[in-house]
N, CA, C, O and the ligand as a Tripos MOL2 file, in Angstrom:
@<TRIPOS>MOLECULE
protein
  313   311    79     0     0
PROTEIN
NO_CHARGES

@<TRIPOS>ATOM
      1 N          38.3660   -9.1680  -98.0870 N.3       1 MET1
      2 CA         38.3730   -7.6990  -97.9130 C.3       1 MET1
      3 C          37.4230   -7.2770  -96.9020 C.2       1 MET1
      4 O          36.2530   -7.6540  -96.9630 O.2       1 MET1
      5 N          37.8680   -6.4800  -95.9290 N.am      2 ASN2
      6 CA         36.9800   -6.0060  -94.9400 C.3       2 ASN2
      7 C          36.7250   -4.5190  -95.0690 C.2       2 ASN2
      8 O          37.5110   -3.7010  -94.5910 O.2       2 ASN2
      9 N          35.6000   -4.1640  -95.7300 N.am      3 LEU3
     10 CA         35.3300   -2.7610  -96.0230 C.3       3 LEU3
     11 C          35.1110   -1.9840  -94.7840 C.2       3 LEU3
     12 O          35.4340   -0.7960  -94.7720 O.2       3 LEU3
     13 N          34.5930   -2.5420  -93.7390 N.am      4 ALA4
     14 CA         34.3360   -1.8200  -92.4900 C.3       4 ALA4
     15 C          35.6570   -1.3000  -91.9460 C.2       4 ALA4
     16 O          35.7310   -0.1320  -91.5630 O.2       4 ALA4
     17 N          36.7150   -2.1250  -91.8950 N.am      5 SER5
     18 CA         37.9660   -1.6500  -91.3260 C.3       5 SER5
     19 C          38.6960   -0.7280  -92.2750 C.2       5 SER5
     20 O          39.4510    0.1160  -91.7930 O.2       5 SER5
     21 N          38.5340   -0.8160  -93.5990 N.am      6 GLU6
     22 CA         39.1230    0.1380  -94.4900 C.3       6 GLU6
     23 C          38.5080    1.5140  -94.4300 C.2       6 GLU6
     24 O          39.1650    2.5080  -94.7400 O.2       6 GLU6
     25 N          37.2860    1.5780  -94.0440 N.am      7 ASN7
     26 CA         36.5950    2.8820  -93.9790 C.3       7 ASN7
     27 C          36.5640    3.4740  -92.5650 C.2       7 ASN7
     28 O          36.0690    4.5810  -92.3590 O.2       7 ASN7
     29 N          37.0900    2.7370  -91.6110 N.am      8 THR8
     30 CA         37.0890    3.2360  -90.2820 C.3       8 THR8
     31 C          38.4370    3.8590  -89.9430 C.2       8 THR8
     32 O          39.4720    3.1970  -90.0160 O.2       8 THR8
     33 N          38.4160    5.1380  -89.5730 N.am      9 ALA9
     34 CA         39.6790    5.8190  -89.1780 C.3       9 ALA9
     35 C          40.3580    5.1650  -87.9670 C.2       9 ALA9
     36 O          39.6950    4.7380  -87.0220 O.2       9 ALA9
     37 N          41.6740    5.0980  -88.0180 N.am     10 LEU10
     38 CA         42.3730    4.4960  -86.9390 C.3      10 LEU10
     39 C          42.4400    5.5700  -85.8030 C.2      10 LEU10
     40 O          42.8100    6.7210  -86.0320 O.2      10 LEU10
     41 N          42.0820    5.1520  -84.6360 N.am     11 VAL11
     42 CA         42.1210    6.0850  -83.5010 C.3      11 VAL11
     43 C          43.2370    5.6560  -82.5520 C.2      11 VAL11
     44 O          43.2080    4.5500  -82.0120 O.2      11 VAL11
     45 N          44.2190    6.5360  -82.3520 N.am     12 LEU12
     46 CA         45.2630    6.2970  -81.4340 C.3      12 LEU12
     47 C          44.9730    6.9230  -80.0660 C.2      12 LEU12
     48 O          44.6170    8.1000  -80.0130 O.2      12 LEU12
     49 N          45.1010    6.2390  -79.0390 N.am     13 LYS13
     50 CA         44.9250    6.7770  -77.7190 C.3      13 LYS13
     51 C          46.2680    6.8690  -77.0780 C.2      13 LYS13
     52 O          47.1060    6.0020  -77.3220 O.2      13 LYS13
     53 N          46.5420    7.9080  -76.2360 N.am     14 PRO14
     54 CA         47.8180    8.0730  -75.6580 C.3      14 PRO14
     55 C          48.3430    6.8470  -74.9530 C.2      14 PRO14
     56 O          49.5350    6.5540  -75.0470 O.2      14 PRO14
     57 N          47.5130    6.1330  -74.2640 N.am     15 SER15
     58 CA         47.9770    4.9430  -73.5040 C.3      15 SER15
     59 C          48.4290    3.8000  -74.3880 C.2      15 SER15
     60 O          49.1340    2.8970  -73.9390 O.2      15 SER15
     61 N          48.0050    3.8430  -75.6990 N.am     16 GLY16
     62 CA         48.3370    2.7310  -76.5760 C.3      16 GLY16
     63 C          49.5330    2.9840  -77.4370 C.2      16 GLY16
     64 O          49.9470    2.1040  -78.1930 O.2      16 GLY16
     65 N          50.1070    4.1660  -77.3470 N.am     17 LEU17
     66 CA         51.2750    4.4970  -78.2220 C.3      17 LEU17
     67 C          52.5810    3.9340  -77.6660 C.2      17 LEU17
     68 O          52.7840    3.9280  -76.4520 O.2      17 LEU17
     69 N          53.4670    3.4620  -78.5410 N.am     18 PRO18
     70 CA         54.7520    2.9890  -78.1150 C.3      18 PRO18
     71 C          55.5550    4.1630  -77.6110 C.2      18 PRO18
     72 O          55.6560    5.1840  -78.2910 O.2      18 PRO18
     73 N          56.1510    4.0310  -76.3820 N.am     19 VAL19
     74 CA         56.9240    5.1520  -75.8180 C.3      19 VAL19
     75 C          58.4050    4.9490  -75.7810 C.2      19 VAL19
     76 O          58.8910    3.8180  -75.7690 O.2      19 VAL19
     77 N          59.1240    6.0400  -75.7640 N.am     20 ARG20
     78 CA         60.5930    6.0160  -75.5370 C.3      20 ARG20
     79 C          60.7880    6.7590  -74.2270 C.2      20 ARG20
     80 O          60.1550    7.7870  -73.9840 O.2      20 ARG20
     81 N          61.6470    6.2440  -73.4060 N.am     21 GLN21
     82 CA         61.8890    6.8520  -72.0610 C.3      21 GLN21
     83 C          63.3380    7.3410  -71.9720 C.2      21 GLN21
     84 O          64.2580    6.6130  -72.3470 O.2      21 GLN21
     85 N          63.5400    8.5040  -71.5050 N.am     22 PHE22
     86 CA         64.9310    9.0020  -71.2480 C.3      22 PHE22
     87 C          64.9620   10.0130  -70.0860 C.2      22 PHE22
     88 O          63.9350   10.4190  -69.5430 O.2      22 PHE22
     89 N          66.1430   10.3730  -69.7580 N.am     23 ILE23
     90 CA         66.3750   11.3570  -68.6910 C.3      23 ILE23
     91 C          66.8590   12.6170  -69.3040 C.2      23 ILE23
     92 O          67.6610   12.6000  -70.2380 O.2      23 ILE23
     93 N          66.3730   13.7380  -68.7830 N.am     24 GLU24
     94 CA         66.9040   15.0450  -69.2600 C.3      24 GLU24
     95 C          67.1110   16.0500  -68.1580 C.2      24 GLU24
     96 O          66.4400   15.9880  -67.1280 O.2      24 GLU24
     97 N          68.0030   16.9510  -68.3510 N.am     25 CYS25
     98 CA         68.2840   18.0400  -67.4620 C.3      25 CYS25
     99 C          67.2120   19.0660  -67.6020 C.2      25 CYS25
    100 O          66.8630   19.4430  -68.7200 O.2      25 CYS25
    101 N          66.6580   19.5480  -66.4690 N.am     26 THR26
    102 CA         65.5990   20.5330  -66.5450 C.3      26 THR26
    103 C          66.0750   21.9300  -66.8860 C.2      26 THR26
    104 O          65.2840   22.7830  -67.2890 O.2      26 THR26
    105 N          67.4120   22.1740  -66.7180 N.am     27 ARG27
    106 CA         67.9410   23.5030  -67.0060 C.3      27 ARG27
    107 C          68.3180   23.6820  -68.4110 C.2      27 ARG27
    108 O          68.0420   24.7410  -68.9730 O.2      27 ARG27
    109 N          68.9500   22.6980  -69.0510 N.am     28 CYS28
    110 CA         69.4140   22.8430  -70.4230 C.3      28 CYS28
    111 C          68.7370   21.8700  -71.4310 C.2      28 CYS28
    112 O          68.9220   22.0040  -72.6410 O.2      28 CYS28
    113 N          67.9860   20.9340  -70.9370 N.am     29 LEU29
    114 CA         67.2490   19.9440  -71.7220 C.3      29 LEU29
    115 C          68.1710   18.9430  -72.4070 C.2      29 LEU29
    116 O          67.7190   18.2090  -73.2870 O.2      29 LEU29
    117 N          69.4460   18.8890  -72.0330 N.am     30 ASP30
    118 CA         70.3220   17.8180  -72.5090 C.3      30 ASP30
    119 C          69.7350   16.5440  -72.0700 C.2      30 ASP30
    120 O          69.2450   16.4540  -70.9440 O.2      30 ASP30
    121 N          69.7550   15.5290  -72.9100 N.am     31 ALA31
    122 CA         69.1630   14.2580  -72.5720 C.3      31 ALA31
    123 C          70.1140   13.0790  -72.7160 C.2      31 ALA31
    124 O          71.0420   13.1090  -73.5250 O.2      31 ALA31
    125 N          69.8800   12.0750  -71.9500 N.am     32 SER32
    126 CA         70.6990   10.8110  -71.9910 C.3      32 SER32
    127 C          70.4010   10.2050  -73.3510 C.2      32 SER32
    128 O          69.2590   10.1980  -73.8120 O.2      32 SER32
    129 N          71.4660    9.6880  -73.9910 N.am     33 ARG33
    130 CA         71.2530    9.0120  -75.2840 C.3      33 ARG33
    131 C          71.5480    7.5370  -75.2740 C.2      33 ARG33
    132 O          71.4280    6.8480  -76.2870 O.2      33 ARG33
    133 N          71.9320    7.0700  -74.1210 N.am     34 ASP34
    134 CA         72.2420    5.6300  -73.9890 C.3      34 ASP34
    135 C          71.5400    5.0200  -72.8440 C.2      34 ASP34
    136 O          70.6930    5.6350  -72.1970 O.2      34 ASP34
    137 N          71.9100    3.7620  -72.5890 N.am     35 GLU35
    138 CA         71.2210    3.0490  -71.5130 C.3      35 GLU35
    139 C          71.9400    3.0320  -70.2020 C.2      35 GLU35
    140 O          71.6200    2.2080  -69.3460 O.2      35 GLU35
    141 N          72.9230    3.9280  -69.9970 N.am     36 THR36
    142 CA         73.5460    3.9920  -68.7100 C.3      36 THR36
    143 C          72.5210    4.3360  -67.6810 C.2      36 THR36
    144 O          71.4370    4.8100  -68.0240 O.2      36 THR36
    145 N          72.8250    4.1150  -66.4280 N.am     37 SER37
    146 CA         71.9100    4.4110  -65.3270 C.3      37 SER37
    147 C          71.5920    5.8950  -65.3130 C.2      37 SER37
    148 O          72.4000    6.7170  -65.7460 O.2      37 SER37
    149 N          70.4400    6.2240  -64.8260 N.am     38 ALA38
    150 CA         70.0780    7.6640  -64.6520 C.3      38 ALA38
    151 C          71.0060    8.3740  -63.7630 C.2      38 ALA38
    152 O          71.3530    9.5260  -64.0230 O.2      38 ALA38
    153 N          71.4540    7.6990  -62.6540 N.am     39 THR39
    154 CA         72.3740    8.3380  -61.7050 C.3      39 THR39
    155 C          73.7300    8.5920  -62.3300 C.2      39 THR39
    156 O          74.3210    9.6520  -62.1240 O.2      39 THR39
    157 N          74.2350    7.6200  -63.1000 N.am     40 GLU40
    158 CA         75.6120    7.8660  -63.7140 C.3      40 GLU40
    159 C          75.4970    8.9440  -64.7310 C.2      40 GLU40
    160 O          76.4140    9.7590  -64.8310 O.2      40 GLU40
    161 N          74.4340    9.0180  -65.5020 N.am     41 TRP41
    162 CA         74.3440   10.1170  -66.5110 C.3      41 TRP41
    163 C          74.1850   11.4360  -65.8000 C.2      41 TRP41
    164 O          74.8080   12.4090  -66.2230 O.2      41 TRP41
    165 N          73.3990   11.5410  -64.7540 N.am     42 ALA42
    166 CA         73.1490   12.7960  -64.0380 C.3      42 ALA42
    167 C          74.4400   13.2670  -63.3910 C.2      42 ALA42
    168 O          74.7650   14.4540  -63.4250 O.2      42 ALA42
    169 N          75.1780   12.3280  -62.7980 N.am     43 GLU43
    170 CA         76.4950   12.7330  -62.1410 C.3      43 GLU43
    171 C          77.4450   13.2710  -63.1630 C.2      43 GLU43
    172 O          78.0960   14.2930  -62.9490 O.2      43 GLU43
    173 N          77.5290   12.5580  -64.3220 N.am     44 SER44
    174 CA         78.4090   12.9870  -65.3890 C.3      44 SER44
    175 C          78.0050   14.4080  -65.8990 C.2      44 SER44
    176 O          78.8530   15.2740  -66.1130 O.2      44 SER44
    177 N          76.7320   14.5910  -66.0720 N.am     45 HIS45
    178 CA         76.2120   15.8950  -66.5420 C.3      45 HIS45
    179 C          76.5720   16.9950  -65.5410 C.2      45 HIS45
    180 O          77.0490   18.0620  -65.9270 O.2      45 HIS45
    181 N          76.3430   16.7300  -64.2710 N.am     46 LEU46
    182 CA         76.6460   17.6990  -63.1910 C.3      46 LEU46
    183 C          78.0980   18.0370  -63.1750 C.2      46 LEU46
    184 O          78.4390   19.2010  -62.9610 O.2      46 LEU46
    185 N          79.0040   17.0680  -63.3940 N.am     47 ARG47
    186 CA         80.4420   17.3870  -63.4090 C.3      47 ARG47
    187 C          80.7750   18.3460  -64.5750 C.2      47 ARG47
    188 O          81.5540   19.2870  -64.4250 O.2      47 ARG47
    189 N          80.1790   18.0810  -65.6960 N.am     48 LYS48
    190 CA         80.4440   18.9370  -66.9060 C.3      48 LYS48
    191 C          79.7240   20.3470  -66.7510 C.2      48 LYS48
    192 O          80.2200   21.3510  -67.2620 O.2      48 LYS48
    193 N          78.6460   20.3840  -66.0930 N.am     49 ARG49
    194 CA         77.9240   21.6440  -65.9950 C.3      49 ARG49
    195 C          77.4720   21.9140  -64.5670 C.2      49 ARG49
    196 O          76.3290   21.6160  -64.2210 O.2      49 ARG49
    197 N          78.3320   22.4670  -63.7390 N.am     50 PRO50
    198 CA         77.9690   22.7110  -62.3450 C.3      50 PRO50
    199 C          76.6660   23.5040  -62.2530 C.2      50 PRO50
    200 O          76.4120   24.4160  -63.0400 O.2      50 PRO50
    201 N          75.8460   23.1280  -61.2640 N.am     51 GLY51
    202 CA         74.5460   23.8030  -61.1000 C.3      51 GLY51
    203 C          73.3820   23.0980  -61.8320 C.2      51 GLY51
    204 O          72.2120   23.3520  -61.5450 O.2      51 GLY51
    205 N          73.7240   22.2230  -62.7670 N.am     52 HIS52
    206 CA         72.6890   21.4890  -63.4960 C.3      52 HIS52
    207 C          72.4280   20.1810  -62.6900 C.2      52 HIS52
    208 O          72.9060   19.0920  -63.0090 O.2      52 HIS52
    209 N          71.6140   20.3950  -61.6030 N.am     53 ASP53
    210 CA         71.4280   19.2810  -60.6720 C.3      53 ASP53
    211 C          69.9870   18.8270  -60.5650 C.2      53 ASP53
    212 O          69.6530   18.1020  -59.6280 O.2      53 ASP53
    213 N          69.0930   19.2330  -61.5080 N.am     54 THR54
    214 CA         67.7190   18.8280  -61.4590 C.3      54 THR54
    215 C          67.4100   18.1110  -62.7530 C.2      54 THR54
    216 O          67.7460   18.6060  -63.8290 O.2      54 THR54
    217 N          66.7750   16.9540  -62.6720 N.am     55 PHE55
    218 CA         66.5460   16.1000  -63.8420 C.3      55 PHE55
    219 C          65.1200   15.5950  -63.8190 C.2      55 PHE55
    220 O          64.4340   15.7010  -62.8020 O.2      55 PHE55
    221 N          64.6730   15.0480  -64.9290 N.am     56 ARG56
    222 CA         63.3350   14.4700  -64.9980 C.3      56 ARG56
    223 C          63.3930   13.3030  -65.9880 C.2      56 ARG56
    224 O          64.2250   13.2470  -66.8930 O.2      56 ARG56
    225 N          62.4740   12.3920  -65.7620 N.am     57 THR57
    226 CA         62.2860   11.2640  -66.6360 C.3      57 THR57
    227 C          61.2390   11.6620  -67.6810 C.2      57 THR57
    228 O          60.1950   12.2010  -67.3140 O.2      57 THR57
    229 N          61.4710   11.4290  -68.8910 N.am     58 VAL58
    230 CA         60.4960   11.7870  -69.9340 C.3      58 VAL58
    231 C          60.0180   10.5230  -70.6920 C.2      58 VAL58
    232 O          60.8190    9.7430  -71.2060 O.2      58 VAL58
    233 N          58.7910   10.3720  -70.7330 N.am     59 LEU59
    234 CA         58.1440    9.3260  -71.6140 C.3      59 LEU59
    235 C          57.6160   10.0290  -72.8660 C.2      59 LEU59
    236 O          56.7760   10.9240  -72.7620 O.2      59 LEU59
    237 N          58.0820    9.6480  -74.0040 N.am     60 MET60
    238 CA         57.7000   10.3410  -75.2310 C.3      60 MET60
    239 C          57.1210    9.3100  -76.2630 C.2      60 MET60
    240 O          57.7220    8.2780  -76.5580 O.2      60 MET60
    241 N          55.9610    9.6540  -76.7660 N.am     61 ALA61
    242 CA         55.3600    8.8760  -77.8730 C.3      61 ALA61
    243 C          55.2160    9.7260  -79.1210 C.2      61 ALA61
    244 O          54.4900   10.7200  -79.1150 O.2      61 ALA61
    245 N          55.8730    9.3620  -80.1510 N.am     62 SER62
    246 CA         55.8400   10.1000  -81.3870 C.3      62 SER62
    247 C          54.8880    9.5270  -82.3610 C.2      62 SER62
    248 O          54.7810    8.3050  -82.4700 O.2      62 SER62
    249 N          54.1850   10.3530  -83.0790 N.am     63 TRP63
    250 CA         53.2650    9.8930  -84.1400 C.3      63 TRP63
    251 C          53.1030   10.9860  -85.1570 C.2      63 TRP63
    252 O          53.4290   12.1450  -84.9030 O.2      63 TRP63
    253 N          52.5830   10.6030  -86.3420 N.am     64 ARG64
    254 CA         52.3490   11.5780  -87.3590 C.3      64 ARG64
    255 C          51.0690   11.2490  -88.0800 C.2      64 ARG64
    256 O          50.5100   10.1640  -87.9220 O.2      64 ARG64
    257 N          50.6100   12.1910  -88.8710 N.am     65 LEU65
    258 CA         49.4000   11.9400  -89.6180 C.3      65 LEU65
    259 C          49.7510   11.5850  -91.0610 C.2      65 LEU65
    260 O          50.6200   12.1990  -91.6810 O.2      65 LEU65
    261 N          49.0370   10.5630  -91.5820 N.am     66 LYS66
    262 CA         49.2340   10.2580  -92.9930 C.3      66 LYS66
    263 C          48.4120   11.2970  -93.7940 C.2      66 LYS66
    264 O          47.5360   11.9610  -93.2400 O.2      66 LYS66
    265 N          48.7150   11.4270  -95.1310 N.am     67 PRO67
    266 CA         47.9980   12.4520  -95.9200 C.3      67 PRO67
    267 C          46.5040   12.5150  -95.7560 C.2      67 PRO67
    268 O          45.9200   13.5950  -95.8340 O.2      67 PRO67
    269 N          45.8370   11.3260  -95.5200 N.am     68 ARG68
    270 CA         44.3840   11.3050  -95.3150 C.3      68 ARG68
    271 C          43.9930   11.6750  -93.9490 C.2      68 ARG68
    272 O          42.7970   11.6900  -93.6590 O.2      68 ARG68
    273 N          44.8960   11.9740  -93.0810 N.am     69 GLY69
    274 CA         44.5770   12.3650  -91.7150 C.3      69 GLY69
    275 C          44.5190   11.2350  -90.7410 C.2      69 GLY69
    276 O          44.0520   11.4090  -89.6150 O.2      69 GLY69
    277 N          45.0070   10.0080  -91.1670 N.am     70 GLU70
    278 CA         44.9350    8.9300  -90.3070 C.3      70 GLU70
    279 C          46.2230    8.8710  -89.4400 C.2      70 GLU70
    280 O          47.3170    8.8900  -90.0050 O.2      70 GLU70
    281 N          46.1340    8.8030  -88.1200 N.am     71 PRO71
    282 CA         47.3640    8.7530  -87.2840 C.3      71 PRO71
    283 C          48.1800    7.4760  -87.4920 C.2      71 PRO71
    284 O          47.6100    6.4000  -87.6760 O.2      71 PRO71
    285 N          49.4460    7.5840  -87.4660 N.am     72 LEU72
    286 CA         50.3500    6.5230  -87.6170 C.3      72 LEU72
    287 C          51.3830    6.5910  -86.4750 C.2      72 LEU72
    288 O          52.1190    7.5720  -86.3590 O.2      72 LEU72
    289 N          51.4320    5.5420  -85.6330 N.am     73 ALA73
    290 CA         52.3310    5.5230  -84.5780 C.3      73 ALA73
    291 C          53.7290    5.2010  -85.0320 C.2      73 ALA73
    292 O          53.9190    4.2920  -85.8390 O.2      73 ALA73
    293 N          54.7100    5.9190  -84.5390 N.am     74 LEU74
    294 CA         56.1140    5.6570  -84.8970 C.3      74 LEU74
    295 C          56.7420    4.6820  -83.9020 C.2      74 LEU74
    296 O          56.2140    4.5120  -82.8030 O.2      74 LEU74
    297 N          57.8120    4.0640  -84.2460 N.am     75 LYS75
    298 CA         58.5270    3.1650  -83.3420 C.3      75 LYS75
    299 C          59.0950    4.0310  -82.2460 C.2      75 LYS75
    300 O          59.3510    5.2160  -82.4630 O.2      75 LYS75
    301 N          59.3070    3.4430  -81.0250 N.am     76 PRO76
    302 CA         59.8470    4.2080  -79.8970 C.3      76 PRO76
    303 C          61.1750    4.8990  -80.2300 C.2      76 PRO76
    304 O          61.4380    5.9710  -79.6860 O.2      76 PRO76
    305 N          62.0130    4.3400  -81.0900 N.am     77 ALA77
    306 CA         63.3000    4.9600  -81.3720 C.3      77 ALA77
    307 C          63.2250    6.1450  -82.2850 C.2      77 ALA77
    308 O          64.2270    6.8420  -82.4460 O.2      77 ALA77
    309 N          62.0730    6.4200  -82.9060 N.am     78 ASP78
    310 CA         61.9850    7.5780  -83.8490 C.3      78 ASP78
    311 C          61.9180    8.9100  -83.1720 C.2      78 ASP78
    312 O          61.8420    9.9400  -83.8420 O.2      78 ASP78
    313 ZN         72.0370   20.6560  -67.9950 Zn       79 ZN79
@<TRIPOS>BOND
     1     1     2 1
     2     2     3 1
     3     3     4 2
     4     3     5 am
     5     5     6 1
     6     6     7 1
     7     7     8 2
     8     7     9 am
     9     9    10 1
    10    10    11 1
    11    11    12 2
    12    11    13 am
    13    13    14 1
    14    14    15 1
    15    15    16 2
    16    15    17 am
    17    17    18 1
    18    18    19 1
    19    19    20 2
    20    19    21 am
    21    21    22 1
    22    22    23 1
    23    23    24 2
    24    23    25 am
    25    25    26 1
    26    26    27 1
    27    27    28 2
    28    27    29 am
    29    29    30 1
    30    30    31 1
    31    31    32 2
    32    31    33 am
    33    33    34 1
    34    34    35 1
    35    35    36 2
    36    35    37 am
    37    37    38 1
    38    38    39 1
    39    39    40 2
    40    39    41 am
    41    41    42 1
    42    42    43 1
    43    43    44 2
    44    43    45 am
    45    45    46 1
    46    46    47 1
    47    47    48 2
    48    47    49 am
    49    49    50 1
    50    50    51 1
    51    51    52 2
    52    51    53 am
    53    53    54 1
    54    54    55 1
    55    55    56 2
    56    55    57 am
    57    57    58 1
    58    58    59 1
    59    59    60 2
    60    59    61 am
    61    61    62 1
    62    62    63 1
    63    63    64 2
    64    63    65 am
    65    65    66 1
    66    66    67 1
    67    67    68 2
    68    67    69 am
    69    69    70 1
    70    70    71 1
    71    71    72 2
    72    71    73 am
    73    73    74 1
    74    74    75 1
    75    75    76 2
    76    75    77 am
    77    77    78 1
    78    78    79 1
    79    79    80 2
    80    79    81 am
    81    81    82 1
    82    82    83 1
    83    83    84 2
    84    83    85 am
    85    85    86 1
    86    86    87 1
    87    87    88 2
    88    87    89 am
    89    89    90 1
    90    90    91 1
    91    91    92 2
    92    91    93 am
    93    93    94 1
    94    94    95 1
    95    95    96 2
    96    95    97 am
    97    97    98 1
    98    98    99 1
    99    99   100 2
   100    99   101 am
   101   101   102 1
   102   102   103 1
   103   103   104 2
   104   103   105 am
   105   105   106 1
   106   106   107 1
   107   107   108 2
   108   107   109 am
   109   109   110 1
   110   110   111 1
   111   111   112 2
   112   111   113 am
   113   113   114 1
   114   114   115 1
   115   115   116 2
   116   115   117 am
   117   117   118 1
   118   118   119 1
   119   119   120 2
   120   119   121 am
   121   121   122 1
   122   122   123 1
   123   123   124 2
   124   123   125 am
   125   125   126 1
   126   126   127 1
   127   127   128 2
   128   127   129 am
   129   129   130 1
   130   130   131 1
   131   131   132 2
   132   131   133 am
   133   133   134 1
   134   134   135 1
   135   135   136 2
   136   135   137 am
   137   137   138 1
   138   138   139 1
   139   139   140 2
   140   139   141 am
   141   141   142 1
   142   142   143 1
   143   143   144 2
   144   143   145 am
   145   145   146 1
   146   146   147 1
   147   147   148 2
   148   147   149 am
   149   149   150 1
   150   150   151 1
   151   151   152 2
   152   151   153 am
   153   153   154 1
   154   154   155 1
   155   155   156 2
   156   155   157 am
   157   157   158 1
   158   158   159 1
   159   159   160 2
   160   159   161 am
   161   161   162 1
   162   162   163 1
   163   163   164 2
   164   163   165 am
   165   165   166 1
   166   166   167 1
   167   167   168 2
   168   167   169 am
   169   169   170 1
   170   170   171 1
   171   171   172 2
   172   171   173 am
   173   173   174 1
   174   174   175 1
   175   175   176 2
   176   175   177 am
   177   177   178 1
   178   178   179 1
   179   179   180 2
   180   179   181 am
   181   181   182 1
   182   182   183 1
   183   183   184 2
   184   183   185 am
   185   185   186 1
   186   186   187 1
   187   187   188 2
   188   187   189 am
   189   189   190 1
   190   190   191 1
   191   191   192 2
   192   191   193 am
   193   193   194 1
   194   194   195 1
   195   195   196 2
   196   195   197 am
   197   197   198 1
   198   198   199 1
   199   199   200 2
   200   199   201 am
   201   201   202 1
   202   202   203 1
   203   203   204 2
   204   203   205 am
   205   205   206 1
   206   206   207 1
   207   207   208 2
   208   207   209 am
   209   209   210 1
   210   210   211 1
   211   211   212 2
   212   211   213 am
   213   213   214 1
   214   214   215 1
   215   215   216 2
   216   215   217 am
   217   217   218 1
   218   218   219 1
   219   219   220 2
   220   219   221 am
   221   221   222 1
   222   222   223 1
   223   223   224 2
   224   223   225 am
   225   225   226 1
   226   226   227 1
   227   227   228 2
   228   227   229 am
   229   229   230 1
   230   230   231 1
   231   231   232 2
   232   231   233 am
   233   233   234 1
   234   234   235 1
   235   235   236 2
   236   235   237 am
   237   237   238 1
   238   238   239 1
   239   239   240 2
   240   239   241 am
   241   241   242 1
   242   242   243 1
   243   243   244 2
   244   243   245 am
   245   245   246 1
   246   246   247 1
   247   247   248 2
   248   247   249 am
   249   249   250 1
   250   250   251 1
   251   251   252 2
   252   251   253 am
   253   253   254 1
   254   254   255 1
   255   255   256 2
   256   255   257 am
   257   257   258 1
   258   258   259 1
   259   259   260 2
   260   259   261 am
   261   261   262 1
   262   262   263 1
   263   263   264 2
   264   263   265 am
   265   265   266 1
   266   266   267 1
   267   267   268 2
   268   267   269 am
   269   269   270 1
   270   270   271 1
   271   271   272 2
   272   271   273 am
   273   273   274 1
   274   274   275 1
   275   275   276 2
   276   275   277 am
   277   277   278 1
   278   278   279 1
   279   279   280 2
   280   279   281 am
   281   281   282 1
   282   282   283 1
   283   283   284 2
   284   283   285 am
   285   285   286 1
   286   286   287 1
   287   287   288 2
   288   287   289 am
   289   289   290 1
   290   290   291 1
   291   291   292 2
   292   291   293 am
   293   293   294 1
   294   294   295 1
   295   295   296 2
   296   295   297 am
   297   297   298 1
   298   298   299 1
   299   299   300 2
   300   299   301 am
   301   301   302 1
   302   302   303 1
   303   303   304 2
   304   303   305 am
   305   305   306 1
   306   306   307 1
   307   307   308 2
   308   307   309 am
   309   309   310 1
   310   310   311 1
   311   311   312 2
@<TRIPOS>SUBSTRUCTURE
     1 MET1         2 RESIDUE 1 A MET
     2 ASN2         6 RESIDUE 1 A ASN
     3 LEU3        10 RESIDUE 1 A LEU
     4 ALA4        14 RESIDUE 1 A ALA
     5 SER5        18 RESIDUE 1 A SER
     6 GLU6        22 RESIDUE 1 A GLU
     7 ASN7        26 RESIDUE 1 A ASN
     8 THR8        30 RESIDUE 1 A THR
     9 ALA9        34 RESIDUE 1 A ALA
    10 LEU10       38 RESIDUE 1 A LEU
    11 VAL11       42 RESIDUE 1 A VAL
    12 LEU12       46 RESIDUE 1 A LEU
    13 LYS13       50 RESIDUE 1 A LYS
    14 PRO14       54 RESIDUE 1 A PRO
    15 SER15       58 RESIDUE 1 A SER
    16 GLY16       62 RESIDUE 1 A GLY
    17 LEU17       66 RESIDUE 1 A LEU
    18 PRO18       70 RESIDUE 1 A PRO
    19 VAL19       74 RESIDUE 1 A VAL
    20 ARG20       78 RESIDUE 1 A ARG
    21 GLN21       82 RESIDUE 1 A GLN
    22 PHE22       86 RESIDUE 1 A PHE
    23 ILE23       90 RESIDUE 1 A ILE
    24 GLU24       94 RESIDUE 1 A GLU
    25 CYS25       98 RESIDUE 1 A CYS
    26 THR26      102 RESIDUE 1 A THR
    27 ARG27      106 RESIDUE 1 A ARG
    28 CYS28      110 RESIDUE 1 A CYS
    29 LEU29      114 RESIDUE 1 A LEU
    30 ASP30      118 RESIDUE 1 A ASP
    31 ALA31      122 RESIDUE 1 A ALA
    32 SER32      126 RESIDUE 1 A SER
    33 ARG33      130 RESIDUE 1 A ARG
    34 ASP34      134 RESIDUE 1 A ASP
    35 GLU35      138 RESIDUE 1 A GLU
    36 THR36      142 RESIDUE 1 A THR
    37 SER37      146 RESIDUE 1 A SER
    38 ALA38      150 RESIDUE 1 A ALA
    39 THR39      154 RESIDUE 1 A THR
    40 GLU40      158 RESIDUE 1 A GLU
    41 TRP41      162 RESIDUE 1 A TRP
    42 ALA42      166 RESIDUE 1 A ALA
    43 GLU43      170 RESIDUE 1 A GLU
    44 SER44      174 RESIDUE 1 A SER
    45 HIS45      178 RESIDUE 1 A HIS
    46 LEU46      182 RESIDUE 1 A LEU
    47 ARG47      186 RESIDUE 1 A ARG
    48 LYS48      190 RESIDUE 1 A LYS
    49 ARG49      194 RESIDUE 1 A ARG
    50 PRO50      198 RESIDUE 1 A PRO
    51 GLY51      202 RESIDUE 1 A GLY
    52 HIS52      206 RESIDUE 1 A HIS
    53 ASP53      210 RESIDUE 1 A ASP
    54 THR54      214 RESIDUE 1 A THR
    55 PHE55      218 RESIDUE 1 A PHE
    56 ARG56      222 RESIDUE 1 A ARG
    57 THR57      226 RESIDUE 1 A THR
    58 VAL58      230 RESIDUE 1 A VAL
    59 LEU59      234 RESIDUE 1 A LEU
    60 MET60      238 RESIDUE 1 A MET
    61 ALA61      242 RESIDUE 1 A ALA
    62 SER62      246 RESIDUE 1 A SER
    63 TRP63      250 RESIDUE 1 A TRP
    64 ARG64      254 RESIDUE 1 A ARG
    65 LEU65      258 RESIDUE 1 A LEU
    66 LYS66      262 RESIDUE 1 A LYS
    67 PRO67      266 RESIDUE 1 A PRO
    68 ARG68      270 RESIDUE 1 A ARG
    69 GLY69      274 RESIDUE 1 A GLY
    70 GLU70      278 RESIDUE 1 A GLU
    71 PRO71      282 RESIDUE 1 A PRO
    72 LEU72      286 RESIDUE 1 A LEU
    73 ALA73      290 RESIDUE 1 A ALA
    74 LEU74      294 RESIDUE 1 A LEU
    75 LYS75      298 RESIDUE 1 A LYS
    76 PRO76      302 RESIDUE 1 A PRO
    77 ALA77      306 RESIDUE 1 A ALA
    78 ASP78      310 RESIDUE 1 A ASP
    79 ZN79       313 GROUP 0 **** ****
């Protein structure tokens, strides 16, 4: 039993969190949900919604706090 590690709060740093990456439209925030290329998804989106021609790549890391306030990193797919 390691009492030091049990009593030490877990510290998550942004650079250490698992990330999920996706493409989204900057006008309506619709996002790609699959692994097709960014260009294919953007072209398809633009055909469906003329004028929606600006996109961004988003790196997202999700995490939550356990009841005791200790951060818990979620898997990238969450
Ligand atoms: Zn859009």
